[in-house]
Every structure is written in C-alpha cells, then in structure tokens.
C-alpha positions in Angstrom: 84.3 59.8 97.8 87.1 61.6 96.1 90.3 63.2 97.1 92.1 66.1 95.4 95.5 65.3 93.9 98.5 67.6 94.0 98.3 68.3 90.3 95.4 70.4 88.8 92.6 68.7 87.0 92.7 65.3 88.6 91.1 63.6 91.6 91.5 60.2 93.2 88.5 57.9 93.7 89.2 56.9 97.3 87.8 53.4 97.4 89.6 52.3 94.3 92.6 54.7 94.4 91.9 55.4 90.7 93.0 58.7 89.2 90.3 60.5 87.3 90.8 63.4 84.9 88.0 65.7 85.9 87.5 67.2 82.4 87.7 63.8 80.7 84.9 62.0 78.8 85.1 58.8 80.8 82.2 57.5 82.9 84.4 58.0 86.0 84.9 61.7 85.2 81.1 62.1 84.6 80.4 60.3 87.9 82.8 62.8 89.7 81.1 65.8 88.1 77.7 64.5 89.1 78.9 63.8 92.7 80.2 67.5 92.9 77.0 68.8 91.3 75.0 67.0 94.1 76.8 69.3 96.7 79.7 67.1 97.6 83.3 68.3 98.1 86.4 66.2 97.6 88.9 65.5 100.5 92.0 67.8 100.5 95.3 66.7 99.0 97.1 64.2 101.2 100.2 65.6 102.9 103.5 64.3 101.4 104.2 62.6 104.7 102.4 61.5 107.9 103.1 63.8 110.9 105.8 62.6 113.2 107.4 60.3 110.7 111.1 60.5 109.6 109.8 61.9 106.3 108.0 64.6 108.1 111.1 65.5 110.2 113.3 65.5 107.0 110.8 67.9 105.3 110.9 70.3 108.2 114.7 70.1 108.4 114.9 70.8 104.7 112.6 73.8 105.0 114.8 75.1 107.9 117.9 74.6 105.8 116.4 76.5 102.9 115.4 79.3 105.3 118.9 79.6 106.7 120.3 79.5 103.1 118.1 82.4 102.1 119.5 84.5 104.9 123.1 83.9 103.9 122.3 84.4 100.3 120.8 87.8 101.2 124.3 88.5 102.7 125.9 87.6 99.3 127.1 84.1 100.1 126.1 81.2 97.8 125.5 78.7 100.6 125.7 78.1 104.3 128.9 76.2 103.8 130.5 79.1 101.9 129.6 81.4 104.7 130.9 79.2 107.5 134.1 78.6 105.6 135.2 82.1 106.8 135.1 81.0 110.4 138.8 81.7 110.9 139.2 84.4 108.3 141.6 87.2 108.9 138.9 89.7 107.7 136.9 90.5 110.8 133.5 91.1 109.0 133.7 87.7 107.2 134.8 85.9 110.4 131.9 87.5 112.4 129.4 86.5 109.7 130.6 82.9 109.7 130.5 82.7 113.5 127.0 84.2 113.6 125.9 81.6 111.0 127.5 78.7 112.9 125.8 79.8 116.2 122.5 80.2 114.5 122.7 77.0 112.5 123.6 75.1 115.7 120.8 76.7 117.7 118.2 75.9 114.9 119.4 72.3 114.7 119.3 71.9 118.5 115.7 73.3 118.6 114.6 71.0 115.8 115.9 68.0 117.8 114.1 69.3 120.9 110.8 69.6 118.8 111.2 66.0 117.6 111.8 64.7 121.1 108.9 66.7 122.6 106.6 67.9 119.8 104.1 70.6 120.7 100.5 69.6 120.2 99.1 70.7 116.8 102.5 71.9 115.4 103.0 70.0 112.2 103.8 72.4 109.3 106.9 74.5 108.5 104.8 77.6 108.9 104.0 76.5 112.5 107.6 75.4 113.3 109.5 78.4 112.0 108.4 80.9 114.7 109.4 78.4 117.3 113.0 78.4 116.0 115.8 80.8 116.9 115.6 83.8 114.6 118.6 85.2 112.8 118.2 88.6 114.4 119.1 87.0 117.8 122.7 86.5 116.6 125.6 88.9 116.4 125.7 89.5 112.6 127.9 92.4 111.5 126.4 95.2 109.5 126.0 94.5 105.8 128.2 96.3 103.3 126.8 97.4 100.0 129.4 97.8 97.2 128.7 100.1 94.3 128.6 97.5 91.6 125.7 98.7 89.5 126.2 100.2 86.0 124.9 103.6 87.0 127.1 103.7 90.1 130.2 104.7 88.2 133.6 103.2 88.8 134.4 102.0 92.3 137.9 103.4 91.9 138.9 106.5 90.0 141.7 105.6 87.6 
C-alpha cells in the first residue's frame, strides 16, 4: 500500500514509511509502478494535521487571518493592524474603516471560538469554515476612494 506525498514524484510505502521516488531505478520504485499497473491507487496525501487538534485550529485561524488581511489590503492597508490603528483617527473615513475592521475581526474570532467549542459535523477544511464566518459585507465599511495615481491619469493637482 502506498500514500501520495505532498511533493510531486514521490510516494510513501505505508508499512515501512519509506519514501520512494516514483521515476527512480530502485527496486522499490519498480514495485510501486507494478502495483499501480495492477490497477491499484495510492492513498491521498495526509492532511497536515488531524481534525480537531490544536494544529487544525491554528491552521483554520491562520486562514481566517489571511482572508481578513486580503480584505484590508484590497482597501489599501498593509495589514489588519495598520487598518485598526486608525480607530480614533480624526479622518472619518479612516476611523469608520478601522471600526468596521475591529467589529469584523472580533466577530470572526468569536465565531471561530464557537466552532471549536461545538464543531459542526463534517466541517473540517477552511473552504467549509469560511462560509460559516461573518462576512465583511455585513459590517459598516465606508465607500472606497480611488485616487488618480496612474501614469496616464495626469497630475492629481494642476500646478
């Protein structure tokens, strides 16, 4: 029995945990190719963690953080932290963006905790968790402002 590995061209022989280069000249590689030619299929790649473990929860939280970061980066902030740093800004748009981000971040984190405490059956991957989380559109984000900073836009100010 063999298992695919996360890097292309290699499998693991399950009983010995030996890594085999599929295209190699070794007897192990030849045995694998014969096994496949006989109609067998290797087991899928092992997940990087066991479901329900601390490593699983960290991976989901990291994915949620990356998702939230992508949203603030689309709004021209470098990080979540740089966005929320405007929480008490004197500029209303910045302040509203920061407050929307804080509210969304808190809601996402609270939902993640709830999912850990009472995990839904069959929900294990980020793709399954994401739709269960509060979505950014549910929060009071101000309208985006596009500045004419491209080369062909001409000067932003006439001198």
